BAMAR-496775 format. One record per atom (N, C-alpha, C, O): residue in three letters; atom name; x, y, z. Coordinates in steps of 0.1 Angstrom, whole numbers, plus 5000, padded with zeros to 4 digits. Last residue first. Layout:
aa/at/east/north/up
ALA/CA/X/Y/Z
...
//
This chain:
aa/at/east/north/up
GLY/N/1333/3145/1696
GLY/CA/1317/3126/1696
GLY/C/1306/3128/1700
GLY/O/1298/3119/1700
GLY/N/1345/3150/1717
GLY/CA/1337/3157/1702
GLY/C/1326/3151/1698
GLY/O/1314/3153/1697
LEU/N/1355/3136/1734
LEU/CA/1350/3146/1736
LEU/C/1339/3155/1723
LEU/O/1330/3163/1723
LEU/N/1368/3120/1710
LEU/CA/1359/3115/1714
LEU/C/1350/3121/1729
LEU/O/1341/3114/1734
ASP/N/1386/3137/1701
ASP/CA/1380/3132/1693
ASP/C/1370/3127/1699
ASP/O/1359/3130/1694
SER/N/1398/3142/1727
SER/CA/1394/3156/1721
SER/C/1385/3150/1707
SER/O/1376/3157/1702
PHE/N/1413/3119/1732
PHE/CA/1407/3125/1739
PHE/C/1399/3129/1734
PHE/O/1389/3121/1733
SER/N/1421/3098/1701
SER/CA/1425/3107/1712
SER/C/1410/3115/1718
SER/O/1399/3117/1711
PRO/N/1415/3066/1696
PRO/CA/1412/3073/1691
PRO/C/1415/3087/1703
PRO/O/1412/3084/1715
THR/N/1439/3039/1679
THR/CA/1427/3048/1692
THR/C/1428/3065/1691
THR/O/1437/3073/1687
SER/N/1450/3035/1664
SER/CA/1440/3036/1656
SER/C/1432/3040/1670
SER/O/1420/3043/1670
ALA/N/1474/3034/1670
ALA/CA/1481/3040/1664
ALA/C/1466/3042/1657
ALA/O/1465/3048/1647
PHE/N/1487/3015/1689
PHE/CA/1483/3022/1699
PHE/C/1474/3039/1684
PHE/O/1471/3051/1688
PRO/N/1508/3002/1679
PRO/CA/1500/2992/1679
PRO/C/1481/3001/1686
PRO/O/1469/2996/1686
ASP/N/1520/3009/1649
ASP/CA/1521/3017/1659
ASP/C/1506/3009/1665
ASP/O/1495/3008/1658
ALA/N/1541/2982/1629
ALA/CA/1525/2990/1631
ALA/C/1524/2992/1647
ALA/O/1524/2983/1655
GLN/N/1576/2986/1625
GLN/CA/1568/2982/1628
GLN/C/1552/2990/1630
GLN/O/1551/3002/1632
GLU/N/1585/2990/1585
GLU/CA/1580/2995/1597
GLU/C/1571/2993/1606
GLU/O/1559/2996/1604
GLY/N/1600/2960/1575
GLY/CA/1596/2980/1575
GLY/C/1592/2982/1587
GLY/O/1596/2976/1597
ARG/N/1609/2936/1564
ARG/CA/1598/2944/1578
ARG/C/1593/2952/1579
ARG/O/1582/2953/1584
PRO/N/1609/2922/1537
PRO/CA/1609/2931/1544
PRO/C/1603/2933/1554
PRO/O/1590/2932/1553
GLU/N/1613/2890/1532
GLU/CA/1604/2897/1532
GLU/C/1607/2909/1540
GLU/O/1608/2906/1552
ARG/N/1642/2867/1531
ARG/CA/1632/2873/1538
ARG/C/1621/2887/1535
ARG/O/1627/2896/1540
ALA/N/1661/2861/1511
ALA/CA/1653/2857/1515
ALA/C/1640/2859/1518
ALA/O/1630/2856/1512
ALA/N/1688/2884/1525
ALA/CA/1677/2889/1508
ALA/C/1664/2874/1510
ALA/O/1653/2880/1509
VAL/N/1690/2870/1549
VAL/CA/1683/2889/1544
VAL/C/1675/2888/1535
VAL/O/1662/2889/1534
ALA/N/1706/2849/1541
ALA/CA/1695/2849/1546
ALA/C/1691/2863/1552
ALA/O/1688/2862/1564
ARG/N/1723/2864/1523
ARG/CA/1716/2850/1517
ARG/C/1701/2845/1529
ARG/O/1691/2839/1526
ALA/N/1743/2881/1540
ALA/CA/1731/2889/1528
ALA/C/1723/2872/1521
ALA/O/1715/2874/1512
LEU/N/1752/2861/1556
LEU/CA/1736/2873/1564
LEU/C/1729/2878/1554
LEU/O/1717/2880/1554
GLU/N/1763/2846/1545
GLU/CA/1759/2837/1546
GLU/C/1745/2846/1551
GLU/O/1734/2842/1551
GLN/N/1791/2869/1535
GLN/CA/1773/2866/1519
GLN/C/1763/2851/1534
GLN/O/1753/2847/1528
GLY/N/1793/2874/1562
GLY/CA/1788/2882/1552
GLY/C/1783/2878/1540
GLY/O/1772/2882/1535
ALA/N/1812/2852/1562
ALA/CA/1799/2850/1567
ALA/C/1787/2863/1566
ALA/O/1775/2861/1568
ARG/N/1826/2853/1537
ARG/CA/1820/2839/1540
ARG/C/1809/2846/1545
ARG/O/1798/2846/1539
ALA/N/1842/2879/1547
ALA/CA/1836/2873/1533
ALA/C/1824/2870/1534
ALA/O/1814/2877/1533
ILE/N/1854/2872/1571
ILE/CA/1845/2880/1569
ILE/C/1835/2880/1557
ILE/O/1823/2880/1558
ARG/N/1871/2850/1564
ARG/CA/1861/2849/1575
ARG/C/1852/2856/1572
ARG/O/1841/2851/1569
GLN/N/1886/2866/1544
GLN/CA/1880/2854/1540
GLN/C/1868/2846/1553
GLN/O/1859/2839/1551
PRO/N/1903/2880/1562
PRO/CA/1888/2888/1550
PRO/C/1883/2870/1548
PRO/O/1875/2865/1555
LEU/N/1912/2861/1585
LEU/CA/1905/2870/1590
LEU/C/1896/2875/1574
LEU/O/1883/2874/1574
GLY/N/1921/2833/1564
GLY/CA/1929/2843/1572
GLY/C/1907/2852/1577
GLY/O/1896/2849/1572
GLY/N/1911/2798/1578
GLY/CA/1912/2807/1566
GLY/C/1910/2826/1576
GLY/O/1905/2830/1586
ALA/N/1902/2777/1597
ALA/CA/1892/2784/1593
ALA/C/1895/2799/1581
ALA/O/1886/2807/1576
GLY/N/1929/2774/1604
GLY/CA/1923/2759/1600
GLY/C/1911/2772/1589
GLY/O/1912/2775/1577
ASP/N/1949/2796/1588
ASP/CA/1951/2791/1601
ASP/C/1937/2782/1593
ASP/O/1934/2782/1581
ARG/N/1968/2825/1576
ARG/CA/1969/2810/1574
ARG/C/1965/2802/1586
ARG/O/1974/2799/1595
PRO/N/1967/2857/1575
PRO/CA/1965/2849/1581
PRO/C/1963/2831/1581
PRO/O/1954/2826/1588
GLY/N/1957/2871/1539
GLY/CA/1952/2870/1553
GLY/C/1964/2853/1559
GLY/O/1967/2843/1553
ASP/N/1953/2871/1512
ASP/CA/1955/2858/1518
ASP/C/1952/2858/1530
ASP/O/1945/2848/1535
PRO/N/1965/2899/1508
PRO/CA/1953/2896/1499
PRO/C/1950/2881/1502
PRO/O/1943/2876/1493
ALA/N/1964/2916/1539
ALA/CA/1971/2907/1526
ALA/C/1961/2903/1527
ALA/O/1952/2902/1535
SER/N/1952/2929/1558
SER/CA/1952/2935/1544
SER/C/1960/2927/1537
SER/O/1965/2933/1528
ALA/N/1955/2914/1585
ALA/CA/1938/2916/1574
ALA/C/1940/2917/1564
ALA/O/1933/2911/1555
GLY/N/1973/2906/1597
GLY/CA/1975/2905/1581
GLY/C/1961/2909/1577
GLY/O/1957/2906/1566
ALA/N/1972/2922/1617
ALA/CA/1981/2922/1613
ALA/C/1980/2920/1599
ALA/O/1984/2927/1590
TRP/N/1946/2909/1632
TRP/CA/1945/2923/1622
TRP/C/1957/2926/1617
TRP/O/1955/2936/1610
ASP/N/1953/2889/1642
ASP/CA/1945/2886/1631
ASP/C/1947/2901/1619
ASP/O/1948/2903/1607
ALA/N/1966/2901/1672
ALA/CA/1971/2891/1659
ALA/C/1969/2893/1642
ALA/O/1977/2897/1634
THR/N/1941/2902/1686
THR/CA/1953/2912/1680
THR/C/1956/2910/1671
THR/O/1952/2916/1661
ALA/N/1914/2886/1669
ALA/CA/1924/2884/1677
ALA/C/1934/2899/1668
ALA/O/1934/2904/1656
ALA/N/1881/2877/1660
ALA/CA/1894/2884/1656
ALA/C/1904/2889/1672
ALA/O/1900/2894/1683
PHE/N/1857/2854/1649
PHE/CA/1864/2861/1660
PHE/C/1879/2865/1659
PHE/O/1887/2857/1656
VAL/N/1827/2853/1638
VAL/CA/1842/2858/1629
VAL/C/1843/2860/1644
VAL/O/1835/2866/1651
SER/N/1811/2829/1628
SER/CA/1807/2832/1628
SER/C/1825/2841/1629
SER/O/1835/2836/1622
THR/N/1783/2807/1606
THR/CA/1803/2816/1605
THR/C/1798/2829/1611
THR/O/1789/2836/1607
PRO/N/1755/2806/1599
PRO/CA/1762/2796/1606
PRO/C/1783/2799/1614
PRO/O/1791/2795/1622
VAL/N/1739/2829/1618
VAL/CA/1743/2825/1609
VAL/C/1749/2814/1607
VAL/O/1750/2809/1619
VAL/N/1711/2826/1639
VAL/CA/1722/2834/1636
VAL/C/1723/2821/1628
VAL/O/1717/2810/1627
ASP/N/1671/2842/1639
ASP/CA/1683/2830/1630
ASP/C/1699/2834/1626
ASP/O/1702/2841/1616
ALA/N/1669/2843/1679
ALA/CA/1674/2847/1668
ALA/C/1678/2837/1653
ALA/O/1685/2827/1654
HIS/N/1658/2835/1703
HIS/CA/1652/2830/1688
HIS/C/1654/2835/1673
HIS/O/1648/2835/1663
LEU/N/1674/2837/1721
LEU/CA/1657/2852/1719
LEU/C/1657/2845/1703
LEU/O/1655/2852/1693
TYR/N/1684/2820/1726
TYR/CA/1675/2816/1735
TYR/C/1664/2822/1730
TYR/O/1652/2819/1732
SER/N/1706/2822/1703
SER/CA/1695/2813/1696
SER/C/1683/2816/1713
SER/O/1672/2812/1710
LEU/N/1720/2846/1717
LEU/CA/1710/2846/1708
LEU/C/1699/2835/1699
LEU/O/1689/2838/1692
LEU/N/1731/2826/1736
LEU/CA/1722/2837/1743
LEU/C/1712/2846/1732
LEU/O/1700/2850/1734
PRO/N/1744/2806/1720
PRO/CA/1730/2805/1731
PRO/C/1722/2817/1732
PRO/O/1710/2818/1730
ARG/N/1764/2829/1708
ARG/CA/1753/2820/1698
ARG/C/1742/2814/1714
ARG/O/1732/2821/1716
LEU/N/1776/2835/1731
LEU/CA/1775/2841/1721
LEU/C/1761/2836/1717
LEU/O/1750/2838/1722
ALA/N/1794/2813/1748
ALA/CA/1788/2824/1752
ALA/C/1779/2827/1742
ALA/O/1769/2821/1746
TYR/N/1803/2788/1728
TYR/CA/1797/2786/1742
TYR/C/1792/2796/1752
TYR/O/1787/2792/1763
GLU/N/1810/2808/1706
GLU/CA/1800/2794/1703
GLU/C/1796/2790/1717
GLU/O/1784/2789/1718
LEU/N/1827/2829/1716
LEU/CA/1815/2833/1707
LEU/C/1805/2821/1708
LEU/O/1793/2824/1711
ALA/N/1839/2817/1730
ALA/CA/1838/2822/1735
ALA/C/1819/2826/1723
ALA/O/1807/2825/1725
LEU/N/1865/2808/1712
LEU/CA/1850/2798/1719
LEU/C/1844/2801/1721
LEU/O/1835/2794/1718
THR/N/1882/2825/1712
THR/CA/1874/2823/1701
THR/C/1865/2813/1702
THR/O/1858/2810/1692
HIS/N/1902/2833/1733
HIS/CA/1889/2834/1735
HIS/C/1880/2832/1727
HIS/O/1868/2834/1731
ARG/N/1924/2822/1722
ARG/CA/1919/2811/1732
ARG/C/1906/2819/1733
ARG/O/1896/2812/1734
GLU/N/1938/2842/1703
GLU/CA/1927/2833/1700
GLU/C/1923/2825/1709
GLU/O/1917/2817/1703
THR/N/1936/2875/1725
THR/CA/1943/2862/1719
THR/C/1931/2850/1715
THR/O/1920/2849/1721
GLY/N/1920/2895/1728
GLY/CA/1935/2897/1727
GLY/C/1945/2885/1725
GLY/O/1957/2885/1724
GLY/N/1891/2898/1710
GLY/CA/1896/2897/1719
GLY/C/1913/2896/1717
GLY/O/1918/2895/1706
THR/N/1855/2902/1693
THR/CA/1870/2903/1695
THR/C/1876/2899/1709
THR/O/1868/2898/1718
ALA/N/1825/2892/1675
ALA/CA/1840/2888/1690
ALA/C/1849/2893/1687
ALA/O/1852/2891/1675
GLY/N/1799/2884/1660
GLY/CA/1813/2888/1660
GLY/C/1820/2893/1672
GLY/O/1813/2902/1676
LEU/N/1770/2865/1642
LEU/CA/1779/2871/1656
LEU/C/1797/2877/1655
LEU/O/1805/2870/1649
LEU/N/1745/2882/1622
LEU/CA/1758/2875/1626
LEU/C/1765/2880/1637
LEU/O/1767/2892/1640
VAL/N/1708/2868/1623
VAL/CA/1721/2871/1630
VAL/C/1736/2873/1624
VAL/O/1739/2862/1620
PRO/N/1684/2872/1614
PRO/CA/1692/2865/1605
PRO/C/1700/2877/1618
PRO/O/1699/2889/1620
VAL/N/1648/2868/1629
VAL/CA/1661/2875/1623
VAL/C/1672/2876/1624
VAL/O/1676/2881/1635
GLY/N/1633/2845/1646
GLY/CA/1635/2851/1629
GLY/C/1645/2860/1624
GLY/O/1649/2858/1613
THR/N/1631/2874/1668
THR/CA/1623/2859/1668
THR/C/1626/2859/1650
THR/O/1624/2868/1643
LEU/N/1641/2894/1683
LEU/CA/1649/2891/1672
LEU/C/1646/2881/1666
LEU/O/1655/2876/1659
ALA/N/1613/2904/1695
ALA/CA/1622/2917/1688
ALA/C/1628/2906/1677
ALA/O/1624/2906/1665
ALA/N/1608/2888/1718
ALA/CA/1606/2883/1712
ALA/C/1610/2896/1697
ALA/O/1608/2889/1687
PRO/N/1616/2908/1745
PRO/CA/1613/2890/1742
PRO/C/1614/2890/1728
PRO/O/1625/2893/1725
ASP/N/1626/2938/1734
ASP/CA/1618/2928/1737
ASP/C/1617/2916/1732
ASP/O/1618/2913/1720
LEU/N/1655/2946/1753
LEU/CA/1652/2942/1742
LEU/C/1637/2933/1749
LEU/O/1636/2926/1759
ILE/N/1669/2945/1778
ILE/CA/1663/2954/1780
ILE/C/1650/2959/1760
ILE/O/1643/2968/1756
ASP/N/1692/2925/1773
ASP/CA/1677/2923/1785
ASP/C/1667/2936/1783
ASP/O/1655/2935/1787
ALA/N/1714/2938/1758
ALA/CA/1701/2926/1751
ALA/C/1689/2920/1764
ALA/O/1680/2912/1762
PHE/N/1722/2951/1771
PHE/CA/1716/2961/1760
PHE/C/1699/2943/1754
PHE/O/1687/2940/1751
SER/N/1732/2935/1786
SER/CA/1727/2944/1790
SER/C/1722/2952/1786
SER/O/1716/2961/1793
LYS/N/1753/2928/1776
LYS/CA/1743/2919/1779
LYS/C/1732/2928/1783
LYS/O/1721/2923/1780
PHE/N/1768/2950/1764
PHE/CA/1762/2938/1754
PHE/C/1749/2928/1761
PHE/O/1740/2924/1755
LEU/N/1781/2952/1792
LEU/CA/1769/2959/1779
LEU/C/1766/2953/1769
LEU/O/1754/2951/1769
GLY/N/1793/2928/1793
GLY/CA/1782/2930/1803
GLY/C/1766/2944/1798
GLY/O/1754/2946/1799
SER/N/1803/2912/1764
SER/CA/1804/2925/1778
SER/C/1791/2927/1783
SER/O/1781/2928/1776
TYR/N/1805/2874/1768
TYR/CA/1806/2889/1761
TYR/C/1804/2901/1770
TYR/O/1804/2900/1782
SER/N/1834/2857/1778
SER/CA/1823/2858/1772
SER/C/1818/2869/1767
SER/O/1826/2876/1760
ALA/N/1859/2856/1795
ALA/CA/1856/2849/1789
ALA/C/1838/2842/1788
ALA/O/1833/2832/1792
THR/N/1866/2882/1804
THR/CA/1863/2874/1818
THR/C/1855/2857/1809
THR/O/1848/2850/1815
PHE/N/1851/2895/1775
PHE/CA/1856/2899/1786
PHE/C/1856/2886/1799
PHE/O/1845/2882/1802
VAL/N/1849/2902/1740
VAL/CA/1849/2894/1751
VAL/C/1856/2900/1760
VAL/O/1866/2907/1757
PRO/N/1828/2927/1726
PRO/CA/1847/2920/1730
PRO/C/1842/2910/1738
PRO/O/1831/2911/1744
THR/N/1806/2919/1697
THR/CA/1815/2922/1712
THR/C/1824/2918/1713
THR/O/1830/2909/1708
VAL/N/1787/2925/1673
VAL/CA/1797/2922/1677
VAL/C/1800/2929/1687
VAL/O/1798/2941/1690
ALA/N/1758/2917/1656
ALA/CA/1765/2921/1668
ALA/C/1779/2918/1671
ALA/O/1782/2906/1671
VAL/N/1736/2923/1629
VAL/CA/1758/2923/1636
VAL/C/1755/2930/1646
VAL/O/1751/2941/1647
ILE/N/1708/2918/1616
ILE/CA/1721/2922/1625
ILE/C/1733/2916/1624
ILE/O/1737/2906/1618
GLY/N/1680/2919/1593
GLY/CA/1699/2912/1594
GLY/C/1703/2925/1603
GLY/O/1703/2937/1599
ASP/N/1662/2939/1593
ASP/CA/1661/2927/1584
ASP/C/1673/2919/1587
ASP/O/1674/2909/1579
ALA/N/1648/2958/1622
ALA/CA/1661/2952/1613
ALA/C/1660/2943/1607
ALA/O/1655/2934/1614
GLN/N/1635/2966/1641
GLN/CA/1629/2967/1622
GLN/C/1638/2964/1621
GLN/O/1640/2972/1612
GLU/N/1647/2962/1667
GLU/CA/1630/2954/1666
GLU/C/1631/2957/1642
GLU/O/1626/2949/1634
VAL/N/1669/2980/1656
VAL/CA/1673/2963/1667
VAL/C/1656/2954/1662
VAL/O/1655/2943/1656
HIS/N/1656/3006/1652
HIS/CA/1669/2999/1647
HIS/C/1669/2988/1650
HIS/O/1669/2984/1639
ARG/N/1646/3010/1686
ARG/CA/1639/3007/1676
ARG/C/1645/3001/1658
ARG/O/1638/2993/1652
VAL/N/1672/3012/1697
VAL/CA/1658/2998/1700
VAL/C/1648/2995/1693
VAL/O/1641/2985/1692
ALA/N/1676/3036/1694
ALA/CA/1685/3025/1691
ALA/C/1676/3014/1693
ALA/O/1678/3006/1684
GLU/N/1655/3047/1702
GLU/CA/1656/3051/1683
GLU/C/1669/3036/1687
GLU/O/1670/3027/1679
ALA/N/1664/3046/1727
ALA/CA/1643/3043/1724
ALA/C/1649/3037/1707
ALA/O/1648/3026/1702
LEU/N/1678/3064/1734
LEU/CA/1688/3047/1733
LEU/C/1672/3040/1725
LEU/O/1672/3030/1718
ASP/N/1680/3091/1727
ASP/CA/1684/3084/1724
ASP/C/1683/3065/1717
ASP/O/1685/3059/1707
GLY/N/1650/3084/1745
GLY/CA/1657/3101/1736
GLY/C/1663/3086/1726
GLY/O/1657/3076/1721
ALA/N/1643/3056/1765
ALA/CA/1637/3070/1765
ALA/C/1648/3074/1756
ALA/O/1658/3066/1757
ALA/N/1628/3022/1776
ALA/CA/1640/3031/1773
ALA/C/1635/3047/1763
ALA/O/1625/3047/1755
PHE/N/1620/3010/1815
PHE/CA/1619/3019/1798
PHE/C/1625/3026/1793
PHE/O/1630/3036/1799
GLY/N/1622/3002/1833
GLY/CA/1616/2986/1825
GLY/C/1617/3001/1810
GLY/O/1616/3000/1798
THR/N/1644/3008/1850
THR/CA/1628/3015/1850
THR/C/1626/3008/1839
THR/O/1633/3015/1832
LEU/N/1668/2998/1853
LEU/CA/1660/3000/1865
LEU/C/1646/3008/1857
LEU/O/1639/3015/1864
MET/N/1672/2997/1827
MET/CA/1672/2981/1830
MET/C/1663/2981/1845
MET/O/1656/2972/1850
ALA/N/1680/3023/1816
ALA/CA/1662/3013/1809
ALA/C/1659/2996/1820
ALA/O/1650/2988/1820
ASP/N/1701/3029/1829
ASP/CA/1684/3036/1835
ASP/C/1673/3025/1832
ASP/O/1664/3019/1839
VAL/N/1718/3014/1816
VAL/CA/1715/3010/1837
VAL/C/1703/3015/1827
VAL/O/1697/3008/1819
ILE/N/1712/3028/1790
ILE/CA/1708/3013/1792
ILE/C/1709/3010/1807
ILE/O/1700/3003/1811
ALA/N/1720/3050/1803
ALA/CA/1708/3051/1797
ALA/C/1706/3031/1792
ALA/O/1695/3026/1792
HIS/N/1751/3047/1797
HIS/CA/1742/3056/1814
HIS/C/1721/3047/1809
HIS/O/1713/3040/1816
ALA/N/1758/3039/1772
ALA/CA/1759/3030/1783
ALA/C/1750/3033/1794
ALA/O/1742/3025/1800
HIS/N/1753/3048/1746
HIS/CA/1739/3044/1754
HIS/C/1744/3035/1768
HIS/O/1738/3026/1773
ASP/N/1781/3046/1738
ASP/CA/1772/3062/1733
ASP/C/1761/3062/1746
ASP/O/1760/3072/1754
ARG/N/1783/3016/1734
ARG/CA/1789/3032/1742
ARG/C/1781/3042/1749
ARG/O/1776/3045/1760
LEU/N/1771/3006/1710
LEU/CA/1764/3010/1730
LEU/C/1768/3014/1736
LEU/O/1762/3017/1747
GLU/N/1762/3019/1685
GLU/CA/1773/3018/1691
GLU/C/1766/3013/1704
GLU/O/1754/3017/1707
VAL/N/1740/3012/1660
VAL/CA/1744/3012/1675
VAL/C/1751/3006/1681
VAL/O/1751/2994/1683
VAL/N/1738/3020/1626
VAL/CA/1750/3014/1641
VAL/C/1743/3019/1653
VAL/O/1742/3032/1654
GLU/N/1725/3008/1599
GLU/CA/1721/3018/1609
GLU/C/1731/3013/1618
GLU/O/1732/3001/1619
VAL/N/1720/3009/1561
VAL/CA/1728/3003/1575
VAL/C/1725/3013/1586
VAL/O/1722/3025/1584
ARG/N/1698/2995/1536
ARG/CA/1698/3003/1545
ARG/C/1707/2999/1562
ARG/O/1704/2991/1571
VAL/N/1701/2984/1502
VAL/CA/1699/2977/1520
VAL/C/1700/2995/1525
VAL/O/1703/3005/1518
PRO/N/1686/2967/1473
PRO/CA/1687/2981/1481
PRO/C/1687/2980/1500
PRO/O/1678/2978/1507
VAL/N/1696/2939/1460
VAL/CA/1690/2942/1474
VAL/C/1689/2951/1479
VAL/O/1692/2951/1491
GLY/N/1714/2923/1439
GLY/CA/1703/2936/1434
GLY/C/1694/2937/1445
GLY/O/1683/2936/1441
ALA/N/1733/2916/1443
ALA/CA/1722/2906/1444
ALA/C/1708/2914/1440
ALA/O/1696/2910/1439
LEU/N/1758/2933/1454
LEU/CA/1755/2918/1441
LEU/C/1738/2917/1432
LEU/O/1734/2917/1420
HIS/N/1738/2940/1481
HIS/CA/1742/2951/1466
HIS/C/1747/2942/1447
HIS/O/1743/2944/1436
LEU/N/1745/2921/1493
LEU/CA/1736/2924/1489
LEU/C/1730/2929/1482
LEU/O/1718/2927/1478
GLU/N/1779/2918/1494
GLU/CA/1765/2907/1489
GLU/C/1753/2911/1480
GLU/O/1751/2909/1468
ASP/N/1779/2951/1502
ASP/CA/1787/2944/1488
ASP/C/1775/2933/1481
ASP/O/1767/2934/1472
THR/N/1766/2942/1531
THR/CA/1757/2946/1520
THR/C/1767/2949/1507
THR/O/1759/2949/1497
THR/N/1784/2923/1542
THR/CA/1771/2918/1539
THR/C/1763/2927/1528
THR/O/1755/2923/1520
ALA/N/1810/2935/1542
ALA/CA/1808/2924/1532
ALA/C/1795/2922/1531
ALA/O/1791/2918/1520
THR/N/1801/2962/1557
THR/CA/1802/2962/1548
THR/C/1804/2950/1537
THR/O/1802/2952/1525
ALA/N/1795/2943/1588
ALA/CA/1789/2955/1574
ALA/C/1790/2955/1561
ALA/O/1781/2949/1554
LEU/N/1822/2939/1590
LEU/CA/1811/2926/1585
LEU/C/1804/2935/1578
LEU/O/1805/2936/1566
ARG/N/1835/2959/1589
ARG/CA/1840/2954/1579
ARG/C/1827/2939/1575
ARG/O/1824/2933/1564
ASP/N/1824/2969/1616
ASP/CA/1821/2973/1598
ASP/C/1823/2966/1587
ASP/O/1815/2966/1577
ALA/N/1833/2952/1630
ALA/CA/1811/2952/1633
ALA/C/1812/2962/1614
ALA/O/1804/2962/1605
LEU/N/1857/2958/1635
LEU/CA/1851/2946/1630
LEU/C/1838/2943/1623
LEU/O/1833/2934/1615
LEU/N/1860/2981/1643
LEU/CA/1864/2979/1634
LEU/C/1857/2967/1622
LEU/O/1855/2967/1610
ARG/N/1843/2978/1670
ARG/CA/1838/2986/1659
ARG/C/1842/2983/1642
ARG/O/1835/2982/1632
THR/N/1866/2959/1684
THR/CA/1854/2954/1678
THR/C/1845/2963/1670
THR/O/1837/2956/1663
SER/N/1885/2981/1678
SER/CA/1887/2968/1672
SER/C/1871/2963/1672
SER/O/1864/2963/1662
SER/N/1881/3016/1683
SER/CA/1875/3001/1688
SER/C/1874/2992/1677
SER/O/1866/2992/1668
PRO/N/1894/3046/1690
PRO/CA/1886/3040/1683
PRO/C/1887/3024/1691
PRO/O/1893/3022/1702
GLN/N/1875/3041/1721
GLN/CA/1876/3054/1705
GLN/C/1886/3052/1708
GLN/O/1891/3053/1719
SER/N/1858/3013/1735
SER/CA/1875/3023/1737
SER/C/1870/3029/1722
SER/O/1862/3024/1714
LEU/N/1839/2993/1739
LEU/CA/1843/3002/1749
LEU/C/1852/3013/1745
LEU/O/1852/3023/1752
GLY/N/1820/2972/1713
GLY/CA/1832/2981/1716
GLY/C/1828/2993/1730
GLY/O/1818/3000/1731
ALA/N/1796/2960/1702
ALA/CA/1797/2971/1722
ALA/C/1810/2977/1726
ALA/O/1813/2983/1737
ALA/N/1777/2977/1675
ALA/CA/1788/2973/1683
ALA/C/1791/2976/1701
ALA/O/1790/2986/1708
VAL/N/1752/2960/1660
VAL/CA/1754/2969/1672
VAL/C/1767/2958/1676
VAL/O/1769/2946/1677
VAL/N/1737/2974/1629
VAL/CA/1750/2966/1635
VAL/C/1750/2971/1647
VAL/O/1749/2983/1649
THR/N/1713/2961/1607
THR/CA/1712/2974/1623
THR/C/1728/2967/1624
THR/O/1730/2956/1619
LEU/N/1695/2970/1577
LEU/CA/1711/2959/1584
LEU/C/1708/2974/1596
LEU/O/1704/2986/1595
LEU/N/1669/2964/1564
LEU/CA/1675/2976/1573
LEU/C/1681/2964/1577
LEU/O/1677/2953/1579
ARG/N/1661/2968/1524
ARG/CA/1665/2959/1536
ARG/C/1672/2970/1549
ARG/O/1678/2981/1546
GLU/N/1635/2982/1498
GLU/CA/1647/2982/1512
GLU/C/1653/2973/1524
GLU/O/1646/2974/1535
THR/N/1613/2974/1486
THR/CA/1619/2966/1490
THR/C/1635/2968/1496
THR/O/1644/2960/1497
SER/N/1579/2990/1502
SER/CA/1596/2988/1495
SER/C/1601/2976/1502
SER/O/1598/2970/1512
MET/N/1543/2981/1490
MET/CA/1558/2983/1502
MET/C/1574/2981/1499
MET/O/1579/2971/1494
//
């Protein structure tokens, strides 16, 4: 069995370029850096929900994810760890992020380590991570790591400084590093999920049945 872990990054930003995708990429890099230091091989797959917006609505109506969206769903369902980042709209996660969560199998995230991130215009939206996003992932039985990361517009101004802006939780780079360490430890502590078994793989074809 391969020891490689799959880290799936789910970014729900709507614009291009997107601060949501930027935060997601930095959280993924912090996590993979820690896994490499621990000698754990990792592969990263990025699911940009903006690219699947119409297909997500179709899947909600039909109950079936097709094409590229089906592949994105597989990346989530097979992940050993997930970085999930959403913009904050009206004091909560985006509708696109929630719609994607709604089309997943209810058991898909059970026990899977998840790192939560969010972006917004001001730091007043920080608590949306705790009263909106964390309860959603807890409902799905994900193993959400303790540190979640919110990035306001002002955070990016000092994100490249060695110490970052000063606040009670540390600057953005420090929060990203801490969250990445927590997710990496959780991923490394679990056995790789690997490819999910196809429940129909052993079903004989009609030609086999007729030939027999």
